[in-house]
N, C-alpha and C positions, 0 to 999 in steps of 0.2 A: 470770610476770614474775620476772626474777632481778635482785635488788638487790645491789650490792657496796658495803659500807661503806668509809670511808677507812682503817679499821684492817685491812681484808683479808677478814673473813668475808663469805660470800654468804648471802643469804636468798631463798627462793623463796616467792612469794605467788601467789594466784589471784584473778581478778576476782570482785567481789561478785555478779555476775550468775550465777555458777556455782551458787550456792545456789538461785536462783529458776528458772533454766533450765539444768538439768544437761546437756541434749543439744545445746546451742548450741556451735558450734565458734567460739571467739573468737580463733583464731590469724589473723594477717594474712599475706597473700602478700608476697613480697619485692617491693619497689618498684623500678621502673627508675631508673637514675641520672638526676639532674636535668640538664636541657639546659644546655649551656655557653653563657654569654653572649659575644657578640662583644667583642673587646678595645676599650677606650675609645680614641677618637681622640686623637692627641697634643696637639691644640689644645683639649682639653676644659677645661683650667684657664683658658683665655682667654675662656670664655663667660659670665663674670660681667657684670652690667649696668654700664654706664659712667655716670659722673656727668654730668649736664647742666651743672652749675656746679661750680666748686671749692668747697671747704668755706668758704673765706673769702668768696667771692661769695654763697653761700647764706646765711651768717650776716649779711652786710650787707643782703641782700634781706629777710630776716626782720625786721631792725631797722627798715628803711625802711617796710615794710608795717605794722608795729606803730605807728610814729610817725604814719603817715597816718591810721590808724584812731583814734588818741587825740588828734589835734589838734583835732577838733571838740569844742565844749564839751558838757558833760553836759546832758541835757534838763531837769533839775530846778533 
């Protein structure tokens, strides 16, 4: 393995398994290029979920639900 420092010098190291298994070949084959992904459809940005209510309607519904829950007197 060859390391290059930001200052420029290069350092060569060997895997630690070389001490225990000197006959192992630890080199890897060259990998094939990764498959290319198909391009994103142009309407992809429009796939976000839509609101069922506006923010103001949702806020009003939460307040109404809270008021209906708290209008009953406490049991104690």
